[in-house]
N, C-alpha and C positions, 0 to 999 in steps of 0.2 A: 512381407511380414505383417501378420494381422495385429491390429491394435484397436483399442476401444475408440469408437467413432468420435466421442467428445474430445479425446486426446488429439486426434487428427485435425479436427476443426480448430483447436487451440494452436497447434503447430503451424497451421496455415494462416494464422493471424485473423481468423474470422471473429473470434470471441474468446473470452476467458473460459477456462474449463467449466465453471459453474454456469455461465451463460450458454455455453454449447449444450450442456445437459438440458437446459430449459428449451432450447431450440428443438432438440430431439423430442422432448415431451410434447411440444406443440405441433409435432408432425411436419416440421419444415424440412427435414433431412431425409433423403432417400439414397438407397444403395442398390445399384443394378435394377432400378425401377420399382423397388419395394420400399415402402415407408419404414424408416428405422424406429426401433424402440430402444429405450435406455438399456445398456448392457450389450448391444450388438457390437460386433467387431468387423473390421474391413482391412483390406490391403490397399493402401492409398495408391500404390503403383499399378495394381491390377483391376481394382473395382472402380465402377463409375459412381462417384459420390456427388450428389447435387444438394444445394441449399436453395430453397425457394425456386427450384427448377433450374438453377444455374450452376455450372461447374465451380468447384472451389478454386481460389487463387493458388498459384504455385507456391511451394514451400519457401518461406523467407529465411534468410540467414538470421540467426538469433541476434537480437539487439538488446542492449542493456543501457539504460539512461538514468542519470541523476538530474532531477529538476529542483530548482529553488522555487517552490510554490508560493505565489503571493496570496495574501488574504483576498477572499471574495470568489475563489474558484472551488468547485466541488470536485471530488475524486470519482464520483459515479459518472459513467459515460452516457447513461440514458436517464435524463432528469425530467420529471413531469412538470417542473416549474420553469424549464428552459433557461436555467442559470448557466453561467460560464463554467466550462469544465477544463480540466488539465490537458485533455487531448488537444485542445485548441492551441496550447502553448508549445506542443511538440509536433505539430502537424507537418513540419518541414524535416522530420527525421528520416523520411523515406519509406517507412512501413507503419502499419497500425500497431500501436502498443497499448498496454493496459497497466493501470496502477498496481503496484504490489502493496496491498494493505490500504489503509485510509489515513487521511489527514483532513480534519473537518474544515468547513468553509472559512471559519474565522481564524484558522491557524495557518502558519507559514513554515517554510523551510524544506528540509530534505524529503524528497519523495522519489522512490524508484519506480521506473516503468519498464516494461519488457514485452516482447512477443513470445517469450519462452514460458509456456504454461507450466512445465515441470519445475522450473526454477522458482516461479511465483508461488506455486503450491507449497514447495519446500520452505520458502521464506516465511509464509504465512501460517504454517502448521503450528498449533499451540505448543506442541512438545519441543519445538526447536526455535522459538522466538528469540531473536537476537536483542540485546539491550538497545534501548532507544534513549537518547539524551536530548533534553529540552532546556532552552533558556526561557525562563518564565518571569514576566514582569507582573507583579501583583500589588493590589491595594489591600490594606488591612493586615500587613505583616506584624507579627509579634514573635519574640524568641520562643515563647511557649508553643505558638502555632507551628513554628518550624520543627520543634522537637516532636510534636504530635504527627507531623507530616511524615516523619521517618518510620512510623509504626505501621504494621500491616493492618489493612481494613478489609471489609467485605464490600464488593461491588457486584451487583446482579447475582447475589448468593454465592459468589466466588471469593475466596480469601486470596488477595493479591500478595505477592512477595514484598517484603519491606523495600521501599525504594532507597536509592542513594540521594541524599539531599545536602546541598551546601549553599550558604548565603554568599552571593557575589558582591552585591552593593546595596546601599539604601540611599535614596535621594528624593527630597521634596514629597514625602508621603508615599513613595513607591519603592518597592524592593525588587531586586532581580535575584532569582533563585535558579540554580541549576539542578534539575531533577533527572535521575536515571531510573527508568522503569524496566521491568523484565517481562512484562506482558503487553498486550495491546487492546485492552478493553475499550469500549466505545467512550470517547471523550474522557478517558481515564484521568489525565493530569488535571483537567478542569474540575472534575468531580472530587478528586482528592483534595484540591485546594479549598473548594467550597466547604468540605467537611470540617476544615479547621479555621473557617472564618476568613479565608483569603479570596479575593475576587481577582480572577485572571484578567489582565488588561491587554497583554500581548503574549503569544506563545509561538516559539520558533523551534522546530526540530533541527538540531545542529549535528547530530550523529546517529547512525544506525549501524550497529555492529562496528566493523572497522572502517566504515565509510564516513567521511566528514564532509560537511557542507562547504567549509572553507570560505573562499572569497567569491564564490559563484554569485553573480548579481540576481536580484529578485526577478522572477519571470524567465530566467535563462536556464538552459540545459546543456549537458555535455554527455558524451559516451563515457562509460566506465573504462578505465585503463585495464589492460590484461592483468596487471598485478592486483588491482582493486577487486576484479572479478574473482581471481584465484583465491584471494584472502577471504572474501565473504563466503565463497562456496566451501572453503575449508572449515569455516566456523560452523557450518551446518552438518 
């Protein structure tokens, strides 16, 4: 069965779909001896596909991982600053996996990784973003600021949906707030808090859709259970 070549590359764990498209644009992929262009299709079982002159790895079984990302790791897998990345934390999972979405270097908590490109694309599509829940420790909390935080604002020219916000605790000049957002704009929670005069001191994603971080230790990962995978796929 013929499929778009970037999809085949993604299924083989070579790269994410977007990265695979760039590989094609860079002329690194060939099919039956001809350099591929974006939009080409191939039959992975019949055609000879090469990346940088080498055969593609065999198709891997789909893998779905939940990681408790520590602070100090980036979610991009090719970083010009050579910083630590999340792939290093899951290198013992048996296959090459890619992050589903982003979690900035200074943030912690739940991060999905997979080698299933279709699943990743569905999860990250703006029309189907699942709710994300964060535990946020802030400085500069005021009750007025909390009420302002509940209102919709514009980020990058886009009107975000009103978040769900509740105060969890206040102690020694710091407050812990739980924030549920419905999109995934770049550094959205930090920018929302800054708009109302609150400085984020710690940010942990504790839930994404039906998936919960639970008691998974920082820096550790586990495979999603069959029930968890079924639930989150049904959400989409």
